[in-house]
C-alpha positions, 0 to 999 in steps of 0.5 A: 827679500829678492832684489830687482833686477833692470832686463836691457836688450841689446841693440843686436837684440840676442843677449842682454844686461842685466842690472840693479834696479832702481825705484825710478826703474820703475816709471823708466820702463813702464813702456819701452819696448827692450827693459823692463824690470822683474822682482818687487819692483815689476810686480809694483808695476804691474799692480799700478797699471791695473790700478790706473787700469780700474780708476781709467775705467770708473771715470769713463763709468762715470763716477770719478777716479776712485778705484775703489768705488763701487757701486 
């Protein structure tokens, strides 16, 4: 199994640091403009964003926040 990594862009915009990611990095890098997570944690983050978007759309249509519910 691959290890998830956290990539952080340096202030100069030309170099980056790579470190092992933690579960908390899924949430802390969600809206970050200079860091991201890769690997399984990155995939988990993307799937969470898709599910949240689906729940928001269902709520907007008046069906509640259940993102699996279909009329």
